[in-house]
ZATITOR-440779 format. One line per field, with one value per atom (N, C-alpha, C, CB): residue number from 1; residue in three letters; atom name; x negated, y negated, z. Coordinates in nm, 3 decimals, padded with zeros to 5 digits, always signed. Each point is the difference from the previous one (the first is absolute). Glycine has a CB too. Layout:
<atoms>
n	(NUM, ...)
res	(ala, ...)
atom	(CA, ...)
xx	(X, ...)
yy	(Y, ...)
zz	(Z, ...)
</atoms>
This chain:
<atoms>
n	(1, 1, 1, 1, 2, 2, 2, 2, 3, 3, 3, 3, 4, 4, 4, 4, 5, 5, 5, 5, 6, 6, 6, 6, 7, 7, 7, 7, 8, 8, 8, 8, 9, 9, 9, 9, 10, 10, 10, 10, 11, 11, 11, 11, 12, 12, 12, 12, 13, 13, 13, 13, 14, 14, 14, 14, 15, 15, 15, 15, 16, 16, 16, 16, 17, 17, 17, 17, 18, 18, 18, 18, 19, 19, 19, 19, 20, 20, 20, 20, 21, 21, 21, 21, 22, 22, 22, 22, 23, 23, 23, 23, 24, 24, 24, 24, 25, 25, 25, 25, 26, 26, 26, 26, 27, 27, 27, 27, 28, 28, 28, 28, 29, 29, 29, 29, 30, 30, 30, 30, 31, 31, 31, 31, 32, 32, 32, 32, 33, 33, 33, 33, 34, 34, 34, 34, 35, 35, 35, 35, 36, 36, 36, 36, 37, 37, 37, 37, 38, 38, 38, 38, 39, 39, 39, 39, 40, 40, 40, 40, 41, 41, 41, 41, 42, 42, 42, 42, 43, 43, 43, 43, 44, 44, 44, 44, 45, 45, 45, 45, 46, 46, 46, 46, 47, 47, 47, 47, 48, 48, 48, 48, 49, 49, 49, 49, 50, 50, 50, 50, 51, 51, 51, 51, 52, 52, 52, 52, 53, 53, 53, 53, 54, 54, 54, 54, 55, 55, 55, 55, 56, 56, 56, 56, 57, 57, 57, 57, 58, 58, 58, 58, 59, 59, 59, 59, 60, 60, 60, 60, 61, 61, 61, 61, 62, 62, 62, 62, 63, 63, 63, 63, 64, 64, 64, 64, 65, 65, 65, 65, 66, 66, 66, 66, 67, 67, 67, 67, 68, 68, 68, 68, 69, 69, 69, 69, 70, 70, 70, 70, 71, 71, 71, 71, 72, 72, 72, 72, 73, 73, 73, 73, 74, 74, 74, 74)
res	(unk, unk, unk, unk, unk, unk, unk, unk, unk, unk, unk, unk, unk, unk, unk, unk, unk, unk, unk, unk, unk, unk, unk, unk, unk, unk, unk, unk, unk, unk, unk, unk, unk, unk, unk, unk, unk, unk, unk, unk, unk, unk, unk, unk, unk, unk, unk, unk, unk, unk, unk, unk, unk, unk, unk, unk, unk, unk, unk, unk, unk, unk, unk, unk, unk, unk, unk, unk, unk, unk, unk, unk, unk, unk, unk, unk, unk, unk, unk, unk, unk, unk, unk, unk, unk, unk, unk, unk, unk, unk, unk, unk, unk, unk, unk, unk, unk, unk, unk, unk, unk, unk, unk, unk, unk, unk, unk, unk, unk, unk, unk, unk, unk, unk, unk, unk, unk, unk, unk, unk, unk, unk, unk, unk, unk, unk, unk, unk, unk, unk, unk, unk, unk, unk, unk, unk, unk, unk, unk, unk, unk, unk, unk, unk, unk, unk, unk, unk, unk, unk, unk, unk, unk, unk, unk, unk, unk, unk, unk, unk, unk, unk, unk, unk, unk, unk, unk, unk, unk, unk, unk, unk, unk, unk, unk, unk, unk, unk, unk, unk, unk, unk, unk, unk, unk, unk, unk, unk, unk, unk, unk, unk, unk, unk, unk, unk, unk, unk, unk, unk, unk, unk, unk, unk, unk, unk, unk, unk, unk, unk, unk, unk, unk, unk, unk, unk, unk, unk, unk, unk, unk, unk, unk, unk, unk, unk, unk, unk, unk, unk, unk, unk, unk, unk, unk, unk, unk, unk, unk, unk, unk, unk, unk, unk, unk, unk, unk, unk, unk, unk, unk, unk, unk, unk, unk, unk, unk, unk, unk, unk, unk, unk, unk, unk, unk, unk, unk, unk, unk, unk, unk, unk, unk, unk, unk, unk, unk, unk, unk, unk, unk, unk, unk, unk, unk, unk, unk, unk, unk, unk, unk, unk, unk, unk, unk, unk)
atom	(N, CA, C, CB, N, CA, C, CB, N, CA, C, CB, N, CA, C, CB, N, CA, C, CB, N, CA, C, CB, N, CA, C, CB, N, CA, C, CB, N, CA, C, CB, N, CA, C, CB, N, CA, C, CB, N, CA, C, CB, N, CA, C, CB, N, CA, C, CB, N, CA, C, CB, N, CA, C, CB, N, CA, C, CB, N, CA, C, CB, N, CA, C, CB, N, CA, C, CB, N, CA, C, CB, N, CA, C, CB, N, CA, C, CB, N, CA, C, CB, N, CA, C, CB, N, CA, C, CB, N, CA, C, CB, N, CA, C, CB, N, CA, C, CB, N, CA, C, CB, N, CA, C, CB, N, CA, C, CB, N, CA, C, CB, N, CA, C, CB, N, CA, C, CB, N, CA, C, CB, N, CA, C, CB, N, CA, C, CB, N, CA, C, CB, N, CA, C, CB, N, CA, C, CB, N, CA, C, CB, N, CA, C, CB, N, CA, C, CB, N, CA, C, CB, N, CA, C, CB, N, CA, C, CB, N, CA, C, CB, N, CA, C, CB, N, CA, C, CB, N, CA, C, CB, N, CA, C, CB, N, CA, C, CB, N, CA, C, CB, N, CA, C, CB, N, CA, C, CB, N, CA, C, CB, N, CA, C, CB, N, CA, C, CB, N, CA, C, CB, N, CA, C, CB, N, CA, C, CB, N, CA, C, CB, N, CA, C, CB, N, CA, C, CB, N, CA, C, CB, N, CA, C, CB, N, CA, C, CB, N, CA, C, CB, N, CA, C, CB, N, CA, C, CB, N, CA, C, CB, N, CA, C, CB, N, CA, C, CB)
xx	(-05.564, +00.026, +00.135, -00.214, +00.264, +00.132, +00.015, +00.028, +00.075, +00.012, -00.086, +00.203, -00.200, -00.112, -00.134, +00.127, -00.163, -00.122, -00.068, +00.055, +00.053, -00.025, -00.024, +00.106, -00.006, +00.005, -00.120, +00.249, -00.310, -00.117, -00.117, +00.076, -00.109, -00.063, +00.023, -00.016, +00.107, +00.013, -00.044, +00.216, -00.143, -00.056, -00.116, +00.183, -00.270, -00.145, -00.069, +00.020, +00.038, -00.079, +00.033, -00.032, +00.134, +00.058, -00.107, +00.349, -00.353, -00.082, -00.145, +00.138, -00.222, -00.090, -00.044, +00.008, +00.111, -00.037, +00.047, -00.015, +00.056, -00.010, +00.152, -00.232, +00.298, +00.109, +00.084, -00.102, +00.199, +00.081, +00.165, -00.178, +00.220, +00.158, +00.064, -00.020, -00.019, +00.078, -00.036, +00.015, -00.124, -00.070, +00.059, -00.256, +00.268, +00.036, +00.165, -00.197, +00.267, +00.108, +00.035, -00.017, -00.031, -00.025, -00.024, -00.098, -00.014, -00.070, +00.101, -00.258, +00.387, +00.087, +00.098, -00.063, +00.060, +00.132, -00.064, +00.167, -00.293, -00.068, -00.011, -00.049, +00.004, -00.040, +00.079, -00.123, +00.278, +00.091, +00.032, +00.113, -00.115, -00.007, -00.123, +00.164, -00.284, -00.119, -00.035, -00.068, +00.161, -00.006, +00.118, -00.092, +00.144, +00.118, -00.101, +00.266, -00.324, -00.098, -00.102, +00.035, -00.137, -00.044, -00.125, +00.162, -00.164, -00.125, -00.048, +00.063, +00.017, -00.010, +00.049, -00.006, -00.056, +00.063, +00.005, -00.116, +00.190, +00.054, -00.005, +00.154, -00.223, -00.008, +00.023, -00.144, +00.234, +00.038, -00.147, +00.252, -00.199, -00.162, +00.111, -00.213, +00.145, +00.054, +00.155, -00.143, +00.194, +00.125, +00.103, -00.105, +00.097, +00.104, +00.032, -00.095, +00.213, +00.090, -00.084, +00.275, -00.264, -00.077, -00.136, +00.151, -00.240, -00.120, -00.053, -00.004, -00.065, -00.069, -00.145, +00.233, -00.300, -00.130, +00.037, -00.129, +00.112, -00.021, -00.087, +00.185, -00.226, -00.098, -00.010, -00.043, +00.001, +00.005, -00.013, -00.085, +00.113, -00.012, -00.085, +00.200, -00.253, -00.099, +00.073, -00.069, +00.185, +00.098, -00.023, +00.190, -00.141, +00.014, -00.170, +00.290, -00.376, -00.124, -00.031, -00.058, +00.049, -00.023, +00.076, -00.069, +00.218, +00.073, -00.041, +00.210, -00.253, -00.048, -00.137, +00.128, -00.188, -00.084, +00.008, -00.048, +00.136, +00.003, +00.047, +00.059, +00.036, +00.060, -00.085, +00.155, -00.256, -00.093, -00.173, +00.235, -00.297, -00.096, -00.106, +00.042, -00.034, -00.116, +00.011, -00.026, +00.169, +00.037, -00.104, +00.246, -00.263, -00.061, +00.076, -00.097, -00.007, +00.057, +00.060, -00.148, +00.250, +00.054, -00.013, +00.171)
yy	(+09.040, -00.156, -00.037, +00.002, -00.097, -00.058, -00.078, -00.005, -00.064, -00.079, -00.107, +00.059, -00.128, -00.127, +00.034, -00.087, +00.207, +00.020, +00.047, +00.056, +00.022, -00.012, -00.105, +00.149, -00.239, -00.111, -00.096, +00.030, -00.028, -00.095, +00.073, -00.122, +00.263, +00.057, +00.016, +00.076, -00.124, +00.010, -00.152, +00.196, -00.303, -00.134, -00.003, -00.121, +00.157, -00.024, +00.073, -00.006, +00.145, +00.038, -00.084, +00.239, -00.294, -00.088, -00.141, +00.073, -00.116, -00.132, -00.001, -00.037, +00.201, +00.011, +00.061, -00.030, +00.055, +00.002, -00.080, +00.187, -00.143, -00.099, -00.024, +00.101, -00.199, -00.040, -00.022, -00.089, +00.191, -00.024, -00.026, +00.210, -00.252, -00.061, +00.136, -00.100, +00.215, +00.103, -00.009, +00.155, -00.176, +00.035, -00.171, +00.226, -00.338, -00.122, +00.058, -00.211, +00.260, +00.033, +00.084, -00.016, +00.115, +00.089, -00.086, +00.183, -00.232, -00.095, -00.101, +00.008, -00.059, -00.067, +00.054, -00.125, +00.254, +00.074, +00.051, +00.080, -00.049, -00.012, -00.062, +00.060, -00.211, -00.087, -00.072, +00.002, -00.019, -00.028, +00.114, -00.157, +00.282, +00.057, -00.005, +00.135, -00.185, -00.010, -00.148, +00.197, -00.267, -00.169, +00.039, -00.215, +00.276, -00.012, +00.062, +00.025, +00.087, +00.066, -00.053, +00.175, -00.336, -00.081, +00.059, -00.107, +00.222, +00.029, -00.080, +00.218, -00.263, -00.103, -00.120, +00.155, -00.259, -00.156, -00.016, -00.121, -00.006, -00.060, -00.150, +00.190, -00.261, -00.148, -00.053, +00.003, -00.127, -00.046, -00.031, -00.126, +00.131, -00.041, -00.087, +00.280, -00.355, -00.094, -00.064, +00.180, -00.200, -00.090, +00.100, -00.223, +00.342, +00.110, +00.051, +00.079, -00.056, +00.112, +00.125, -00.083, +00.123, +00.136, +00.036, -00.018, -00.085, +00.024, -00.018, -00.027, +00.127, +00.007, +00.064, +00.011, -00.020, +00.047, +00.095, -00.220, +00.357, +00.034, +00.106, -00.092, +00.138, +00.040, +00.096, -00.191, +00.274, +00.096, -00.063, +00.165, -00.150, -00.067, +00.078, -00.119, +00.076, +00.083, +00.123, -00.188, +00.194, +00.086, +00.131, -00.213, +00.154, +00.089, +00.043, -00.094, +00.048, +00.015, +00.114, -00.240, +00.248, +00.070, +00.145, -00.216, +00.181, +00.116, +00.079, -00.132, +00.067, +00.111, +00.036, -00.083, +00.068, +00.035, +00.131, -00.230, +00.190, +00.109, +00.150, -00.197, +00.180, +00.059, +00.063, -00.150, +00.084, +00.044, -00.064, +00.031, +00.051, -00.104, +00.036, -00.025, +00.083, +00.016, -00.069, +00.207, -00.277, -00.087, -00.112, +00.060, -00.143, -00.134, -00.113, +00.056, -00.103, -00.125, -00.126, +00.082, -00.108, -00.152, -00.129, +00.133)
zz	(+05.307, -00.050, -00.035, -00.091, +00.158, -00.043, -00.127, +00.226, -00.251, -00.118, -00.021, +00.011, +00.124, +00.024, -00.029, +00.181, -00.151, +00.002, -00.165, +00.281, -00.324, -00.146, -00.097, +00.053, +00.012, -00.078, +00.028, -00.008, +00.127, -00.001, -00.065, +00.215, -00.216, -00.035, -00.172, +00.258, -00.302, -00.157, -00.044, -00.012, +00.100, -00.052, +00.046, -00.010, +00.059, +00.032, -00.126, +00.284, -00.348, -00.058, -00.166, +00.192, -00.173, -00.168, +00.029, -00.037, +00.170, +00.014, -00.049, +00.195, -00.154, -00.049, -00.132, +00.205, -00.275, -00.168, -00.075, +00.003, -00.115, -00.135, -00.017, -00.139, +00.172, +00.012, -00.148, +00.228, -00.235, -00.171, +00.036, -00.163, +00.145, -00.070, +00.128, -00.385, +00.324, +00.096, +00.137, -00.174, +00.212, +00.117, +00.037, -00.048, +00.021, +00.059, +00.024, -00.133, +00.069, +00.010, +00.153, -00.276, +00.272, +00.118, +00.117, -00.137, +00.132, +00.137, +00.030, -00.065, -00.040, +00.054, +00.055, -00.119, +00.080, +00.115, +00.096, -00.149, +00.214, +00.094, +00.088, -00.107, +00.067, +00.077, +00.104, -00.173, +00.133, +00.139, +00.113, -00.161, +00.156, +00.137, +00.053, -00.045, -00.010, +00.068, +00.056, -00.148, +00.084, +00.080, +00.075, -00.186, +00.236, +00.101, +00.097, -00.127, +00.061, +00.146, +00.055, -00.072, -00.017, +00.030, -00.033, +00.143, -00.239, -00.077, -00.137, +00.100, -00.110, -00.103, +00.005, -00.102, +00.068, -00.031, -00.161, +00.231, -00.216, -00.137, -00.010, -00.014, -00.059, +00.001, -00.121, +00.164, -00.149, -00.150, -00.089, +00.097, -00.199, -00.138, -00.085, -00.055, +00.036, -00.139, +00.025, -00.182, +00.079, -00.004, -00.028, -00.086, +00.091, -00.055, +00.138, -00.254, +00.309, +00.114, -00.018, -00.029, -00.098, -00.049, +00.004, -00.126, +00.163, +00.022, +00.106, -00.170, +00.219, +00.135, +00.016, +00.072, +00.003, +00.060, +00.114, -00.058, +00.055, +00.116, +00.046, -00.009, +00.141, +00.048, +00.121, -00.106, +00.139, +00.138, +00.102, -00.085, +00.199, +00.092, +00.084, -00.038, +00.141, +00.129, -00.015, +00.203, -00.142, +00.052, -00.117, +00.124, -00.268, -00.075, -00.073, -00.022, +00.062, -00.041, +00.092, -00.086, +00.230, +00.074, +00.002, +00.088, -00.080, -00.019, -00.169, +00.189, -00.307, -00.094, +00.054, -00.214, +00.254, +00.040, +00.094, -00.056, +00.143, +00.096, -00.073, +00.193, -00.277, -00.112, -00.087, +00.020, -00.093, -00.078, +00.025, -00.161, +00.288, +00.034, -00.121, +00.291, -00.375, -00.110, -00.126, +00.087, -00.081, -00.102, -00.004, +00.026, -00.156, +00.022, +00.088, -00.221, +00.318, +00.071, -00.048, +00.112, -00.072, -00.066, +00.079, -00.107)
</atoms>
């Protein structure tokens, strides 16, 4: 499994878990590469540049399912 695939699997684990400040920070480190790969996207939220909503793209969900077909689907 390459680094991008590991990031995708970890992001999905975080997505389905209980978010904490520590996990939020980890997710912040994972998202740039996932967005660049087309596996996730972000959209502005609110009035601050620091606030955004993110989600997996169809390609990201499909690849995550390929990597771990028994995981909870997103």
